[in-house]
C-alpha positions in Angstrom: 33.8 83.6 -72.2 34.5 83.3 -75.9 38.3 83.5 -75.4 38.2 80.4 -73.2 36.2 78.5 -75.8 38.9 79.3 -78.4 41.7 78.3 -76.0 39.9 75.1 -75.2 39.4 74.3 -78.9 43.1 75.0 -79.5 44.1 72.7 -76.7 41.8 69.9 -78.1 43.2 70.4 -81.6 46.8 70.2 -80.2 46.0 67.1 -78.2 44.5 65.4 -81.3 47.5 66.4 -83.4 49.9 65.0 -80.7 47.9 61.7 -80.6 48.2 61.4 -84.4 52.0 62.0 -84.3 52.5 59.5 -81.4 50.4 56.9 -83.2 52.4 57.5 -86.4 55.7 57.1 -84.5 54.4 53.9 -82.8 53.4 52.4 -86.2 56.7 53.4 -87.7 58.6 51.6 -84.9 56.3 48.6 -85.1 56.7 48.3 -88.9 60.5 48.7 -88.6 60.6 45.9 -86.1 58.5 43.6 -88.3 60.6 44.4 -91.3 63.8 43.6 -89.2 62.6 40.3 -87.8 60.2 38.8 -90.4 61.6 37.5 -93.7 59.3 38.3 -96.6 58.3 41.7 -95.0 60.5 44.4 -96.5 60.4 48.2 -96.3 62.7 50.1 -98.7 63.9 53.7 -98.4 65.3 53.9 -94.9 63.6 56.1 -92.3 61.7 58.1 -94.9 60.4 54.9 -96.4 59.3 53.6 -93.0 57.6 57.0 -92.2 55.9 57.0 -95.6 54.6 53.4 -95.2 53.4 54.1 -91.7 51.6 57.2 -92.8 49.9 55.3 -95.7 49.1 52.4 -93.4 47.6 54.8 -90.8 45.3 56.5 -93.4 44.2 53.2 -94.9 43.7 51.7 -91.4 41.6 54.7 -90.4 39.6 54.6 -93.6 39.0 50.8 -94.0 39.4 49.0 -90.7 36.0 49.8 -89.3 34.2 48.8 -92.5 36.3 45.6 -92.8 35.5 44.7 -89.2 31.8 45.2 -89.7 31.9 43.1 -92.9 33.8 40.2 -91.1 31.3 40.4 -88.2 28.3 40.1 -90.6 30.0 37.4 -92.7 30.7 35.3 -89.6 27.3 35.9 -88.1 28.8 37.7 -85.1 31.7 35.3 -84.4 34.2 38.0 -85.5 32.9 40.3 -82.8 33.3 37.6 -80.2 36.8 36.9 -81.4 37.8 40.6 -81.6 41.6 40.0 -81.1 41.7 37.6 -84.1 39.4 39.9 -86.1 41.7 42.9 -85.4 44.7 40.9 -86.5 43.1 39.7 -89.7 41.8 43.3 -90.5 45.3 44.7 -89.9 46.8 42.0 -92.2 44.3 43.0 -94.9 45.2 46.7 -94.5 48.9 45.8 -94.6 48.4 44.0 -97.9 46.4 46.9 -99.3 49.2 49.2 -98.2 51.6 46.9 -100.0 49.5 47.3 -103.2 49.6 51.1 -103.0 53.2 51.5 -102.0 56.4 50.7 -103.9 58.3 50.9 -100.6 56.6 48.0 -98.9 56.8 44.4 -100.0 54.9 41.6 -98.3 55.4 38.2 -99.8 52.1 36.6 -98.8 49.0 37.1 -96.7 50.4 34.7 -94.1 53.5 37.0 -93.7 51.1 39.9 -93.4 49.1 38.1 -90.7 52.2 37.3 -88.7 53.4 40.9 -89.2 50.0 42.2 -88.0 50.3 40.1 -84.9 53.8 41.4 -84.2 52.6 44.9 -84.8 49.7 44.6 -82.4 51.9 43.3 -79.6 54.6 46.0 -80.4 52.2 48.9 -80.5 50.4 47.7 -77.4 53.7 47.4 -75.5 55.0 50.8 -76.6 51.7 52.4 -75.6 52.0 50.8 -72.2 55.6 52.1 -71.8 54.7 55.7 -72.7 51.5 55.8 -70.7 
C-alpha cells in the first residue's frame, strides 16, 4: 500500500512540474509576441532574455497577483470582483511593471503600454491554452 502512495505522490509532483513548465513556455511565447508587436515593450537578450523575464514574471505573478486583486477589490468596494477580467488585466500590468523594475532585460515605456501588453498576453495565453488542451 505504501508503494502506491509514493508512486501517486511522484505522479502528482511530475504533473505539477509539467504544469509549471508549460505555463512558463506560454508566458515566454506571450511576452515574445507582445515585444514583437507593441512599441515601447522591449525584451533584450534573445531567447534566454525572454525565458528569464518570463520566469521572473511568473514568480512575481504567483507571489503578488492574489494580494493585488484582493487590494483592488477592497479599494473598489467589490467592483473589481465584478469586473474580474479588467481587474486581472490591471493586476497583470502592475506585475509587468514590477518585473520591469527588477529586470534589466525588460523595458516597458509606460503603464499604458504595460496595460495593453497585459491584455495581449491574456488573449495569447488563453488562445495557446485552448490550442494545447
